[in-house]
C-alpha positions as CSV (number, residue, x, y, z in Angstrom):
1,M,211.0,-87.0,62.5
2,S,211.3,-88.9,65.7
3,A,208.3,-89.2,67.9
4,L,210.4,-87.4,70.5
5,D,211.0,-84.3,68.4
6,F,207.6,-82.9,68.7
7,R,206.4,-79.3,69.4
8,S,202.7,-80.2,69.2
9,V,200.9,-83.3,70.6
10,L,197.3,-84.5,70.2
11,F,195.7,-87.0,72.6
12,L,192.9,-89.1,71.1
13,C,190.3,-91.4,72.5
14,V,186.7,-92.0,71.6
15,A,184.6,-89.6,73.7
16,N,187.2,-87.0,74.7
17,A,185.6,-87.3,78.1
18,A,188.2,-88.9,80.4
19,R,191.6,-90.3,79.2
20,S,192.4,-87.7,76.5
21,Q,191.0,-84.8,78.7
22,M,193.2,-85.9,81.6
23,A,196.2,-86.4,79.2
24,E,195.8,-82.9,77.8
25,A,195.8,-81.3,81.3
26,L,198.6,-83.4,82.5
27,A,200.7,-82.8,79.4
28,R,200.3,-79.0,79.8
29,S,201.6,-79.4,83.3
30,V,204.6,-81.7,82.3
31,F,205.7,-79.9,79.1
32,G,204.8,-76.3,79.9
33,P,204.3,-73.7,77.2
34,D,207.0,-75.1,74.9
35,V,204.6,-77.8,73.6
36,R,201.2,-77.2,72.1
37,V,198.8,-79.7,73.6
38,Q,195.4,-80.7,72.3
39,S,192.9,-83.5,72.8
40,A,189.9,-84.8,70.8
41,G,187.7,-87.8,70.2
42,S,186.0,-89.6,67.3
43,K,182.6,-89.4,69.1
44,P,182.9,-86.5,71.5
45,T,180.5,-86.2,74.4
46,R,181.4,-84.1,77.4
47,P,184.1,-84.1,80.0
48,H,183.3,-86.8,82.6
49,P,182.8,-85.3,86.1
50,L,185.1,-87.9,87.7
51,A,187.9,-87.1,85.2
52,L,187.5,-83.5,86.3
53,Q,187.5,-84.5,90.0
54,A,190.6,-86.7,89.5
55,L,192.4,-83.7,87.9
56,A,191.2,-81.3,90.6
57,E,192.7,-83.5,93.2
58,I,196.1,-82.7,91.9
59,G,195.4,-79.1,91.1
60,L,194.7,-79.3,87.4
61,E,191.7,-78.6,85.3
62,P,191.0,-79.1,81.6
63,T,191.6,-76.1,79.3
64,A,188.2,-76.4,77.5
65,P,184.8,-77.0,79.2
66,S,183.7,-79.3,76.4
67,S,184.8,-82.3,74.4
68,K,186.3,-81.8,70.9
69,S,186.0,-83.7,67.7
70,V,189.0,-85.1,65.9
71,N,187.5,-83.7,62.7
72,D,188.1,-80.1,64.1
73,I,191.9,-80.7,64.5
74,D,194.1,-79.4,61.7
75,P,196.4,-82.3,60.8
76,G,199.2,-79.8,60.0
77,S,199.2,-78.5,63.6
78,V,200.1,-81.9,65.1
79,D,203.6,-83.5,65.3
80,L,202.7,-86.4,67.6
81,V,199.4,-88.3,68.1
82,V,198.9,-90.4,71.2
83,T,196.0,-92.7,71.1
84,L,194.7,-93.9,74.5
85,C,192.1,-96.5,73.6
86,A,192.3,-100.0,75.0
87,E,189.2,-102.1,74.5
88,E,187.6,-99.9,71.9
89,V,188.6,-98.8,68.3
90,C,190.8,-95.8,68.4
91,P,190.0,-92.7,66.3
92,V,191.8,-92.3,63.0
93,F,193.8,-89.2,62.5
94,F,195.1,-88.3,59.1
95,G,198.3,-86.4,58.7
96,R,202.0,-87.1,58.9
97,A,202.3,-86.9,62.7
98,A,204.4,-89.5,64.5
99,R,202.2,-91.9,66.5
100,L,202.2,-93.6,69.9
101,H,199.6,-95.9,71.4
102,W,199.1,-96.0,75.1
103,P,196.4,-98.6,75.8
104,I,194.7,-97.2,78.9
105,P,191.4,-98.9,79.8
106,D,188.4,-96.6,79.9
107,P,188.0,-95.6,83.6
108,D,184.2,-95.2,83.1
109,R,183.8,-99.0,82.9
110,K,180.1,-99.7,82.3
111,D,180.5,-103.5,82.3
112,R,179.8,-103.9,86.0
113,P,178.3,-101.7,88.7
114,V,180.8,-100.2,91.2
115,G,180.5,-97.9,94.1
116,D,181.2,-94.2,93.9
117,E,184.7,-94.4,95.6
118,E,185.7,-97.4,93.4
119,H,184.5,-95.6,90.3
120,L,186.6,-92.5,91.2
121,D,189.6,-94.8,91.9
122,H,189.4,-96.0,88.3
123,F,189.9,-92.4,87.1
124,R,192.7,-91.9,89.5
125,R,194.5,-95.0,88.2
126,A,194.1,-93.9,84.6
127,R,195.3,-90.4,85.5
128,E,198.4,-91.9,87.2
129,A,199.1,-94.2,84.3
130,I,199.0,-91.3,81.9
131,R,201.1,-89.1,84.1
132,T,203.8,-91.7,84.4
133,R,204.0,-92.2,80.7
134,L,204.2,-88.4,80.2
135,E,207.0,-88.0,82.7
136,V,208.9,-90.8,80.9
137,L,208.3,-89.2,77.6
138,A,209.5,-85.8,78.9
139,A,212.7,-87.5,80.3
140,L,213.3,-89.2,77.0
141,R,213.0,-85.9,75.1
142,R,215.7,-84.4,77.3
143,L,218.2,-87.1,76.2
144,P,220.5,-86.0,73.4
145,P,219.9,-87.4,69.9
146,G,222.0,-90.4,69.1
147,T,221.3,-92.1,72.5
148,A,218.9,-95.0,72.9
149,R,216.0,-92.6,73.5
150,D,214.0,-93.8,70.5
151,E,214.4,-97.4,71.5
152,F,213.1,-96.6,75.0
153,L,210.1,-94.8,73.6
154,H,208.5,-98.0,72.6
155,S,208.6,-99.2,76.2
156,L,205.9,-96.6,77.0
157,A,203.2,-98.6,75.2
158,A,204.4,-101.8,76.9
159,M,204.0,-100.4,80.4
160,A,201.3,-102.3,82.2
161,P,198.0,-100.6,81.9
162,P,196.1,-99.9,85.1
163,S,193.3,-102.3,86.0
164,C,190.4,-99.9,86.0
């Protein structure tokens, strides 16, 4: 199965607090009810308030009020796994799902102190990087099989990550 022929997608990062939460909400908006969308993390914590704020700014909210563990996801329910880790080790997901890796830096950068507005801007940049990739992915899915759509798919990972 091509990574473009999915009916179910799972977004993974470590905490399921920011990137994967935003990806889940954005993907539901982009793909609509035709695609089952989930998110999870290897060490789930809680949705980050700034991720929720970045989603609210564009009229979206997460579907679940808590973070989810990758261990609670049925591998048989997933056709495509998108990992969103950049500087940390991505969660492992067992199963036969196609895989994509979009290295989006963690917007909750703890390596240096930043002001409130700059901190929120990191989340906005991550949100927009994810949204852009999802829109490209949706456009590629609409191309007929036999075109160069699968070759273009790999360019999603090569898109410059935001500097969060």
